[in-house]
C-alpha positions in Angstrom: 0.2 -0.1 0.1 1.4 3.4 -0.8 2.0 5.7 2.1 2.6 9.0 -0.2 1.6 9.9 -3.7 -1.4 10.7 -5.8 -2.5 7.2 -5.5 -3.0 7.9 -1.7 -5.7 10.2 -2.1 -7.1 8.4 -4.9 -7.4 5.3 -2.5 -8.7 7.3 0.2 -11.3 9.1 -2.0 -12.2 5.2 -3.1 -12.6 4.3 0.7 -14.7 7.2 1.1 -17.0 6.4 -1.6 -17.4 2.7 -0.8 -18.4 3.7 3.0 -21.1 6.2 1.3 -22.3 3.0 -0.8 -22.4 0.7 2.1 -24.0 3.2 4.2 -26.7 4.1 1.8 -27.7 0.7 0.9 -27.7 0.0 4.7 -30.2 3.0 5.2 -32.4 2.0 2.2 -32.7 -1.6 3.9 -33.8 -0.5 7.0 -36.3 1.8 5.6 -37.6 -0.9 3.6 -37.8 -3.0 6.4 -39.9 -0.4 8.5 -37.2 0.6 11.0 -37.3 4.3 10.0 -40.9 4.5 11.2 -40.9 7.5 13.8 -37.7 9.1 12.4 -37.8 11.9 9.8 -34.5 12.2 8.9 -34.2 9.3 6.5 -35.2 11.1 3.4 -32.7 13.8 4.2 -29.7 11.4 4.8 -30.8 9.6 1.4 -31.1 12.7 -0.6 -27.5 13.6 0.6 -25.7 10.3 -0.1 -27.5 9.7 -3.4 -26.9 12.9 -4.4 -23.4 12.2 -5.6 -22.1 9.0 -4.1 -21.9 6.9 -7.4 -21.4 10.2 -9.6 -17.9 10.6 -7.4 -17.3 6.7 -8.3 -17.5 7.5 -12.0 -15.2 10.5 -11.7 -12.4 8.4 -10.1 -12.9 5.7 -12.4 -12.3 8.0 -15.3 -9.4 9.7 -13.8 -6.8 7.3 -15.3 -8.3 7.1 -18.7 -5.8 9.2 -20.2 -2.9 7.1 -19.2 -4.3 3.8 -20.8 -2.4 2.2 -23.8 -4.5 0.5 -26.2 -3.3 -1.4 -29.4 -6.5 -3.1 -30.3 -10.1 -2.5 -30.2 -11.5 -6.2 -29.5 -8.6 -6.9 -27.1 -9.4 -3.9 -25.0 -13.0 -4.7 -24.9 -12.6 -8.1 -24.0 -10.1 -7.0 -21.3 -12.7 -4.9 -19.8 -15.5 -7.4 -20.3 -13.3 -9.8 -18.2 -12.7 -7.1 -15.5 -16.4 -5.8 -15.2 -18.8 -8.1 -16.8 -17.4 -11.3 -15.3 -17.7 -10.2 -11.7 -21.0 -9.0 -12.7 -22.5 -12.1 -13.9 -20.7 -14.2 -11.1 -21.8 -11.8 -8.4 -25.3 -11.3 -9.4 -26.1 -15.2 -9.0 -24.5 -15.2 -5.7 -26.5 -12.2 -4.9 -29.8 -13.7 -6.3 -28.7 -17.0 -4.2 -28.6 -15.5 -0.9 -31.7 -13.5 -1.5 -33.4 -16.5 -2.3 -32.4 -18.3 1.0 -33.4 -15.3 2.8 -36.9 -15.6 1.1 -39.8 -13.4 2.8 -37.0 -12.0 5.3 -35.4 -9.8 2.6 -37.0 -6.8 1.6 -37.6 -7.4 -2.2 -38.1 -11.0 -1.5 -36.6 -13.7 -3.6 -37.2 -17.3 -5.1 -34.6 -19.9 -6.2 -36.4 -19.7 -10.0 -34.8 -16.1 -9.7 -31.3 -18.0 -10.5 -33.0 -19.0 -14.1 -33.0 -15.4 -15.0 -30.2 -13.6 -17.2 -27.8 -11.0 -15.6 -28.7 -8.6 -17.8 -30.0 -6.1 -17.7 -28.3 -5.9 -14.4 -30.3 -6.1 -11.3 -29.8 -4.4 -8.0 -26.7 -2.5 -7.6 -24.9 -4.3 -10.2 -25.8 -1.7 -12.7 -22.8 0.1 -12.0 -20.3 -2.6 -13.7 -22.7 -2.7 -16.4 -22.7 1.1 -17.0 -18.9 1.4 -16.5 -18.3 -1.3 -19.1 -20.6 0.5 -21.7 -18.6 3.8 -21.1 -15.3 1.6 -21.9 -16.7 1.4 -25.7 -16.5 5.0 -26.7 -13.4 5.4 -24.7 -11.3 2.8 -26.4 -12.5 4.3 -29.7 -11.6 7.6 -28.7 -8.1 6.6 -27.6 -7.5 4.2 -30.8 -9.0 7.0 -33.2 -7.0 10.2 -31.9 -4.2 11.4 -30.0 -6.3 12.4 -27.1 -5.1 15.7 -25.7 -6.4 17.6 -22.8 -8.8 19.5 -25.1 -10.1 16.6 -26.7 -11.0 15.2 -23.3 -12.9 18.3 -22.6 -14.7 17.8 -26.0 -15.6 14.4 -24.7 -16.8 15.7 -21.4 -18.9 18.4 -23.4 -20.2 15.7 -25.8 -21.2 13.4 -22.8 -23.3 16.2 -21.3 -25.3 16.9 -24.5 -26.0 13.1 -24.9 -28.2 13.8 -21.8 -30.6 15.2 -24.2 -31.1 11.9 -25.7 -32.6 10.3 -22.3 -36.3 11.3 -23.1 -35.9 9.9 -26.5 -34.9 6.3 -25.3 -37.4 3.5 -26.1 -38.7 2.0 -23.0 -36.9 -1.6 -23.5 -33.7 0.5 -24.1 -33.9 2.3 -20.5 -32.6 -0.6 -18.3 -29.6 -1.1 -21.0 -28.5 2.5 -21.4 -30.0 4.9 -18.8 -27.4 4.6 -16.2 -24.6 4.7 -18.6 -26.0 8.2 -20.1 -26.5 9.4 -16.8 -23.2 8.9 -15.6 -20.9 9.5 -18.8 -20.4 13.2 -17.8 -19.0 11.9 -14.6 -16.8 9.7 -16.2 -15.4 11.9 -18.8 -14.8 14.7 -16.3 -12.6 12.4 -14.5 -10.8 11.8 -17.7 -10.3 15.6 -17.9 -9.1 15.7 -14.5 -6.7 13.0 -15.0 -5.5 14.7 -18.4 -4.5 17.9 -16.9 -3.1 15.7 -13.8 -5.4 17.7 -11.3 -5.3 16.4 -7.9 -6.7 17.7 -4.9 -4.3 20.1 -2.7 -2.4 17.7 -0.3 -2.4 19.9 3.0 -4.4 20.4 5.9 -6.6 23.4 4.8 -7.9 21.0 2.0 -9.7 18.8 4.8 -11.0 21.8 6.4 -12.6 23.7 3.1 -13.6 20.4 1.7 -15.6 19.4 4.8 -17.2 23.3 4.7 -18.1 22.9 0.9 -19.6 19.2 1.7 -21.7 20.1 4.5 -23.0 23.3 2.5 -23.7 21.4 -0.5 -25.4 18.6 1.6 -27.8 21.5 2.7 -28.5 22.5 -0.9 -29.4 18.8 -1.8 -31.6 18.6 1.2 -33.5 21.8 0.9 -33.8 22.1 -3.2 -35.1 19.6 -5.4 -32.9 18.6 -8.3 -33.6 17.6 -11.6 -31.3 16.4 -14.4 -29.4 19.6 -14.9 -29.2 21.0 -11.7 -28.5 17.3 -10.1 -25.5 17.3 -12.5 -24.1 20.4 -11.1 -24.6 19.6 -7.7 -23.1 15.9 -7.9 -20.0 17.6 -9.5 -19.6 20.3 -7.0 -19.9 17.7 -4.1 -17.6 15.1 -5.9 -15.2 17.9 -5.9 -15.5 18.5 -2.4 -15.4 15.0 -1.4 -12.1 14.6 -3.5 -10.9 17.8 -1.6 -11.5 15.9 1.7 -9.7 12.8 0.3 -6.6 15.0 -0.3 -6.9 16.5 3.0 -7.1 13.2 4.8 -4.3 11.9 3.1 -2.2 15.0 4.1 -2.9 15.3 7.6 -3.6 11.8 8.8 -2.0 9.5 6.0 -0.2 7.5 8.5 -3.1 6.9 10.8 -4.4 3.6 11.2 -7.7 4.7 10.4 -7.0 6.4 7.2 -5.0 3.2 6.1 -8.2 1.1 6.8 -10.0 3.8 4.5 -7.4 3.4 1.7 -7.6 -0.3 2.1 -11.4 -0.1 1.6 -10.8 1.8 -1.4 -8.3 -0.8 -2.8 -10.7 -3.6 -2.6 -13.6 -1.5 -3.1 -14.8 -4.0 -6.0 -15.1 -6.8 -3.4 -16.9 -4.8 -1.1 -19.3 -3.4 -3.7 -20.4 -6.6 -5.0 -20.9 -8.4 -2.1 -21.9 -5.9 0.8 -25.6 -6.1 0.4 -25.3 -9.8 1.5 -23.8 -9.2 4.6 -25.7 -5.8 5.7 -28.8 -7.5 4.8 -27.9 -10.5 6.6 -26.9 -8.4 9.8 -30.4 -6.6 9.6 -32.6 -9.9 9.3 -30.4 -11.6 11.9 -31.2 -8.9 14.4 -34.7 -8.2 13.7 -35.2 -11.9 14.3 -33.9 -11.8 17.7 -35.8 -8.8 18.4 -33.6 -6.1 18.2 -35.1 -3.1 16.6 -33.1 -0.1 17.9 -32.2 2.1 14.5 -29.0 3.2 15.7 -27.6 -0.2 16.3 -29.3 -1.3 13.2 -27.2 1.5 11.3 -23.9 0.7 13.0 -23.9 -3.0 12.9 -25.3 -3.1 9.3 -22.7 -0.7 7.9 -19.7 -2.4 9.5 -21.0 -5.9 8.4 -21.1 -4.4 5.0 -17.6 -3.3 5.1 -15.8 -6.1 7.5 -17.2 -9.2 6.5 -16.4 -8.2 2.8 -12.8 -7.4 3.7 -12.4 -10.7 5.5 -13.8 -12.5 2.5 -11.3 -10.7 0.2 -8.1 -11.7 2.5 -9.6 -15.3 2.4 -9.7 -15.6 -1.2 -6.5 -13.9 -1.7 -4.9 -16.5 0.3 -6.8 -19.3 -1.3 -5.7 -17.3 -4.6 -9.5 -17.5 -5.7 -9.8 -13.7 -6.3 -9.2 -14.4 -10.3 -11.8 -17.0 -10.3 -14.5 -14.9 -8.7 -13.5 -11.7 -11.0 -11.9 -9.7 -7.8 -8.4 -9.7 -9.1 
């Protein structure tokens, strides 16, 4: 694990993002189970997290795009299919299997007949891997066709923003296949723009303070003002920038602290956490409810920790058994 340098803040940022993913899904799971009755703040928390946490991941995913060396379209696409579609397929069926085992205890219900369904269009949170794969196709085409300069990356970002105009024209059957890729393309190509200019957050203590101030202020905007397609785009970009600034500040101020080391590690294994966390978070919720525990704060704490710690332990175990590649997690 790197202790200094630019990758430090990238891994810290990914760690922040995956913690928000796990927390957001844990909160929604608890709300679906009826445990938020009597609590009025769920909608506020949900709007804050979902205003930017997935766009944030797309920005980070696009950051290294300008550094890619690609020689063949087919080879590049097959490589990305192995890296993104293979884990999507494997873990979709793992997810469906555990949901079927939970049966009526799961919020969405599940049956073993679900295992006969196709993994595409994607189910549940696996849409991210599919959307990210789709975005690799124009990315590979751009790199092979042109010598991509920062200006051309900026043009690709503007084109992805204009492509949002296509969303109302999507035919119904195409929506589950293309919508998320179109919605998140601007964030992905914005990340490529940042990477092409080698833009990184200030790695100093002031960045942490001002990043937190900006994130808190923008969270208030997310809560108080309804957002549409275009205002949501601006808000997500602003909140992602604030979160990246926080990551830079954390790396500078507490980069060698054990807690930040764990946050970086969560960023490094974010794929494993992403594909498996709902199994553990939902399992913790179901187990606690079966023994009569319904205190919301404890559910939030245990559900979030279960969604982070158990995937980390799973990753370590699979690594020791040399099974990460077989399960699409290498």
